[in-house]
NUZA-614992 format. One record per residue: residue number from 1; x, y, z of N, C-alpha, C in turn. Coordinates in steps of 0.001 Angstrom, whole numbers, plus 500000, padded with zeros to 6 digits. Layout:
// residues N
   seq       nx       ny       nz      cax      cay      caz       cx       cy       cz
   NUM        X        Y        Z        X        Y        Z        X        Y        Z
...
END
This chain:
// residues 86
   seq       nx       ny       nz      cax      cay      caz       cx       cy       cz
     1   163950   280196   991432   164376   281575   991235   165780   281595   990618
     2   165968   282470   989689   167248   282572   988992   168205   283398   989838
     3   169431   282943   989934   170456   283672   990671   171032   284757   989770
     4   170464   285978   989858   170902   287063   988979   172342   287470   989242
     5   172743   287492   990497   174131   287862   990787   175083   286849   990187
     6   174741   285585   990289   175578   284541   989702   175630   284655   988189
     7   174484   284960   987579   174425   285127   986130   175242   286339   985700
     8   175132   287416   986441   175919   288615   986122   177405   288338   986264
     9   177777   287602   987291   179181   287246   987490   179672   286375   986340
    10   178842   285403   985927   179209   284547   984792   179407   285374   983529
    11   178528   286352   983294   178660   287221   982119   179946   288038   982188
    12   180279   288533   983373   181519   289311   983530   182732   288436   983270
    13   182702   287217   983758   183817   286289   983553   183961   285976   982061
    14   182839   285713   981381   182879   285444   979939   183420   286645   979173
    15   182993   287847   979539   183477   289063   978863   184981   289218   979067
    16   185458   288934   980256   186893   289035   980544   187674   287996   979731
    17   187161   286781   979661   187820   285735   978878   187884   286127   977402
    18   186789   286696   976887   186775   287124   975489   187795   288227   975252
    19   187924   289144   976191   188900   290225   976045   190321   289669   976031
    20   190612   288751   976919   191944   288138   976968   192205   287342   975690
    21   191203   286601   975219   191357   285843   973977   191628   286781   972807
    22   190908   287903   972759   191134   288893   971707   192569   289401   971748
    23   193080   289658   972951   194461   290136   973094   195454   289075   972621
    24   195203   287800   972943   196073   286721   972469   196076   286661   970945
    25   194890   286728   970359   194792   286672   968898   195475   287870   968253
    26   195288   289035   968826   195914   290244   968279   197430   290145   968312
    27   197948   289608   969398   199402   289451   969521   199926   288433   968503
    28   199213   287312   968365   199634   286299   967393   199556   286862   965975
    29   198515   287644   965698   198358   288249   964378   199536   289177   964088
    30   199858   290034   965038   200965   290984   964861   202283   290240   964658
    31   202483   289156   965407   203708   288363   965246   203783   287763   963841
    32   202662   287240   963361   202642   286659   962016   202937   287696   960945
    33   202330   288862   961057   202574   289940   960093   204043   290347   960127
    34   204606   290477   961336   206006   290895   961433   206956   289822   960906
    35   206495   288566   960875   207294   287472   960299   207090   287337   958797
    36   206286   288236   958204   206098   288241   956769   204953   287387   956251
    37   204097   286927   957136   202951   286137   956699   201831   287104   956303
    38   201291   286911   955113   200246   287796   954621   198976   287670   955446
    39   198256   288779   955563   197027   288820   956356   196010   287789   955870
    40   195925   287585   954554   194973   286629   954013   195270   285209   954496
    41   196560   284868   954571   196949   283539   955049   196641   283405   956531
    42   196951   284427   957300   196629   284399   958728   195128   284250   958954
    43   194339   285008   958196   192891   284974   958366   192316   283600   958015
    44   192729   283067   956847   192194   281768   956432   192582   280667   957422
    45   193805   280715   957902   194264   279724   958872   193500   279846   960188
    46   193267   281072   960637   192520   281283   961879   191099   280748   961753
    47   190456   281028   960625   189088   280549   960410   189058   279025   960353
    48   189990   278430   959625   190039   276966   959515   190269   276311   960870
    49   191181   276861   961637   191462   276320   962970   190238   276440   963869
    50   189591   277602   963833   188403   277821   964665   187273   276871   964274
    51   187018   276723   962971   185942   275835   962527   186218   274385   962900
    52   187454   273957   962748   187814   272581   963112   187533   272332   964591
    53   187928   273259   965435   187717   273107   966883   186237   273176   967240
    54   185507   274105   966643   184079   274212   966925   183324   272961   966501
    55   183665   272400   965337   183010   271171   964890   183325   270028   965845
    56   184550   269956   966310   184921   268914   967286   184092   269049   968556
    57   183881   270284   969016   183179   270517   970278   181655   270493   970155
    58   181125   271019   969044   179679   271232   968949   178990   270442   967852
    59   179750   269929   966912   179156   269180   965807   178897   270069   964602
    60   178796   269415   963459   178669   270135   962196   177404   270974   962110
    61   176264   270446   962552   174995   271160   962405   175026   272494   963143
    62   175518   272507   964372   175589   273756   965143   176534   274761   964489
    63   177640   274275   963958   178609   275173   963330   178059   275723   962016
    64   177356   274907   961277   176733   275396   960045   175738   276504   960373
    65   174950   276331   961416   173995   277367   961824   174730   278645   962223
    66   175837   278500   962941   176618   279665   963344   177185   280383   962121
    67   177695   279608   961157   178271   280198   959945   177194   280920   959140
    68   176003   280365   959095   174901   281046   958407   174584   282379   959086
    69   174642   282397   960412   174452   283652   961135   175564   284649   960833
    70   176784   284156   960734   177907   285021   960375   177735   285582   958973
    71   177210   284755   958078   176976   285235   956712   176034   286431   956719
    72   174951   286333   957474   174005   287454   957553   174678   288688   958134
    73   175499   288505   959150   176203   289638   959758   177172   290266   958765
    74   177842   289451   957947   178739   289967   956906   177940   290773   955890
    75   176818   290200   955459   175981   290886   954464   175474   292234   954977
    76   175255   292360   956276   174809   293620   956867   175972   294565   957161
    77   177193   294140   956844   178345   295015   956983   178931   295105   958379
    78   178579   294179   959258   179040   294252   960648   180562   294215   960782
    79   181237   293548   959863   182681   293363   959990   183494   294308   959112
    80   182849   295235   958423   183563   296198   957581   184299   297195   958456
    81   185576   297376   958170   186368   298277   958992   185968   299740   958791
    82   185341   300053   957650   184936   301433   957383   183441   301645   957636
    83   182853   300745   958420   181420   300796   958705   181068   302055   959488
    84   179987   302687   959124   179518   303897   959787   178261   303578   960588
    85   178251   303974   961841   177092   303752   962711   176318   305050   962860
    86   175478   305367   961883   174713   306612   961919   173325   306401   962386
END
């Protein structure tokens, strides 16, 4: 039998960690912008750092699959700041 309460708790913990990570990234981004670093440089560096770490942890094949999934999400407009959810 699956421990649903444990699974729900794990999901809550993961959601909290993601929120804290988002706040850390947002703060670092704001600091970089205020130091005069262009958004494009910050973005490319963040992506490169993330991919390097993911490949170290999960291997190239898993990361390639993830990037292909991200490509589809980009093509569907998921990351557009002016996206409309009608």
